C-alpha positions as CSV (number, residue, x, y, z in Angstrom):
1,M,0.0,0.0,0.0
2,T,1.0,3.6,-0.5
3,D,0.5,6.7,1.6
4,A,-2.1,8.0,-0.9
5,P,-5.0,9.8,0.7
6,P,-8.2,7.7,1.2
7,T,-11.2,7.7,-1.1
8,T,-14.7,6.8,-0.3
9,G,-15.2,4.5,-3.4
10,L,-16.7,5.0,-6.8
11,H,-18.6,8.3,-7.0
12,H,-20.1,8.1,-10.5
13,V,-19.4,7.0,-14.0
14,T,-20.0,9.3,-17.0
15,N,-20.6,7.9,-20.5
16,I,-21.5,9.3,-23.9
17,C,-24.7,8.6,-25.8
18,T,-26.1,9.6,-29.2
19,D,-29.7,10.2,-28.0
20,I,-30.2,11.4,-24.4
21,E,-34.0,10.7,-24.5
22,E,-33.5,7.1,-25.8
23,T,-30.9,6.6,-23.0
24,A,-33.3,8.1,-20.4
25,A,-36.0,5.7,-21.6
26,F,-33.6,2.8,-21.3
27,Y,-32.6,3.7,-17.7
28,E,-36.2,4.5,-16.6
29,D,-38.3,1.9,-18.4
30,V,-35.9,-1.0,-18.7
31,L,-33.6,-0.7,-15.7
32,G,-36.1,1.0,-13.4
33,W,-33.7,3.8,-12.5
34,H,-34.5,7.4,-11.7
35,T,-33.5,10.5,-13.7
36,V,-32.2,12.6,-10.9
37,K,-30.7,15.5,-12.8
38,R,-31.0,17.1,-16.2
39,T,-28.4,19.7,-16.8
40,Q,-25.5,20.5,-19.2
41,N,-21.9,19.6,-19.5
42,Y,-19.9,22.3,-17.5
43,D,-16.9,21.8,-19.9
44,D,-19.0,21.9,-23.1
45,P,-22.0,24.3,-22.5
46,G,-25.1,23.3,-24.5
47,T,-24.3,19.6,-24.3
48,P,-27.0,17.7,-22.3
49,H,-25.8,16.0,-19.2
50,Y,-28.3,13.6,-17.5
51,Y,-27.8,11.8,-14.2
52,F,-29.5,8.4,-13.6
53,S,-29.5,6.6,-10.2
54,S,-30.8,3.4,-8.7
55,T,-32.2,5.6,-5.9
56,P,-34.6,8.6,-6.1
57,E,-32.1,10.8,-4.2
58,G,-29.2,10.1,-6.5
59,E,-26.6,10.0,-3.7
60,P,-22.9,9.6,-4.6
61,G,-22.0,6.1,-5.5
62,T,-25.3,5.4,-7.2
63,N,-25.1,7.6,-10.3
64,V,-24.4,6.9,-14.0
65,T,-24.3,10.1,-16.1
66,Y,-24.4,10.7,-19.8
67,F,-23.3,13.5,-22.2
68,E,-25.2,13.5,-25.5
69,Y,-23.1,13.8,-28.6
70,P,-25.6,12.8,-31.5
71,N,-23.0,12.3,-34.2
72,S,-20.4,10.3,-32.4
73,Q,-19.4,6.7,-32.3
74,G,-16.8,5.4,-30.0
75,T,-14.2,2.8,-30.7
76,P,-13.3,0.3,-27.9
77,G,-9.6,0.4,-27.0
78,P,-7.1,2.0,-24.7
79,G,-8.5,5.0,-22.8
80,A,-12.1,3.6,-23.1
81,S,-14.1,1.5,-20.7
82,H,-14.7,-2.1,-21.7
83,H,-17.9,-2.4,-19.6
84,F,-19.3,-1.6,-16.2
85,A,-21.2,-3.7,-13.7
86,F,-24.1,-3.2,-11.4
87,G,-24.4,-5.4,-8.4
88,V,-27.3,-7.7,-7.5
89,E,-27.7,-9.6,-4.3
90,D,-27.7,-13.2,-5.5
91,E,-28.2,-15.6,-8.4
92,A,-32.0,-15.7,-8.0
93,T,-32.1,-11.9,-8.5
94,L,-29.7,-12.2,-11.4
95,R,-32.0,-14.7,-13.1
96,E,-35.0,-12.4,-12.5
97,W,-33.1,-9.6,-14.2
98,R,-32.3,-11.8,-17.1
99,E,-36.0,-12.6,-17.6
100,H,-36.9,-8.9,-17.1
101,L,-34.4,-7.8,-19.8
102,E,-35.6,-10.4,-22.2
103,A,-39.2,-9.3,-21.6
104,H,-38.1,-5.7,-22.7
105,D,-36.5,-7.1,-25.9
106,V,-32.9,-6.6,-24.6
107,R,-30.5,-9.2,-25.8
108,V,-28.8,-10.7,-22.7
109,S,-26.2,-13.4,-22.2
110,E,-26.7,-16.6,-20.4
111,V,-25.6,-16.6,-16.7
112,K,-21.8,-16.8,-16.6
113,D,-19.8,-18.2,-13.7
114,R,-16.9,-15.8,-13.1
115,T,-15.6,-17.8,-10.1
116,Y,-15.9,-14.8,-7.7
117,F,-19.5,-13.9,-8.9
118,K,-22.1,-14.9,-11.5
119,S,-23.1,-12.4,-14.1
120,V,-25.0,-11.6,-17.3
121,Y,-24.1,-9.1,-20.0
122,F,-26.2,-6.8,-22.2
123,T,-25.9,-3.5,-24.0
124,D,-27.6,-0.1,-23.9
125,P,-29.1,1.5,-27.1
126,D,-25.6,2.8,-28.2
127,G,-23.9,-0.6,-27.6
128,L,-22.2,0.2,-24.2
129,V,-21.7,-3.2,-22.4
130,F,-23.4,-3.6,-19.0
131,E,-22.9,-6.4,-16.6
132,L,-25.1,-7.5,-13.7
133,A,-23.0,-9.3,-11.1
134,T,-23.8,-11.1,-7.8
135,R,-22.2,-10.2,-4.5
136,G,-20.6,-13.5,-3.9
137,P,-18.9,-15.8,-3.4
138,G,-16.3,-13.0,-3.5
139,V,-12.6,-12.6,-4.2
140,T,-11.5,-14.6,-1.1
141,R,-13.0,-17.8,-2.6
142,D,-9.6,-19.1,-3.7
143,E,-7.1,-17.2,-1.6
144,D,-6.9,-15.9,2.0
145,D,-4.9,-12.8,1.1
146,P,-6.7,-11.1,-1.8
147,G,-4.3,-10.1,-4.5
148,G,-1.5,-12.0,-2.8
149,E,-0.8,-14.3,-5.7
150,V,-1.4,-14.6,-9.5
151,I,-4.2,-17.1,-10.3
152,D,-4.5,-18.6,-13.8
153,P,-8.3,-19.3,-14.1
154,F,-7.7,-21.7,-17.0
155,E,-5.1,-23.7,-15.1
156,A,-7.4,-23.7,-12.0
157,G,-10.2,-25.1,-14.1
158,Y,-12.7,-22.3,-13.7
159,E,-15.7,-22.7,-16.0
160,N,-16.0,-19.4,-17.9
């Protein structure tokens, strides 16, 4: 560990979309989230900046925000996020989510066993990859000191 000052955890994630109203409908109607702020990008006045939260109050740590750039298309690679994950309590809830997403015509993966959690993957209207992941069993499943050794999942025989 370093002597870096402490943080309180993830505050929010900001993404880019091509249609803010379509993105708002996805968060509200499909994910059941709340639109907690409609404003504009402080660094690019006139660009819509919406905040979505899993809670009505939108407290830090629960927000995903979007800037709208209608004529843009990102390219995955260095400097870009691969995906981000929302947590769910357990596998039963994960399977409920999978059914819910399918009922809203969202293509969703089968349940994947990621050793430390189980998850499903899907995309938003612009193709941003989302994951829903269970809380457990957790990173201590196969080592007492988290991060203390390098683990090869293929050598260890983990499923997928």
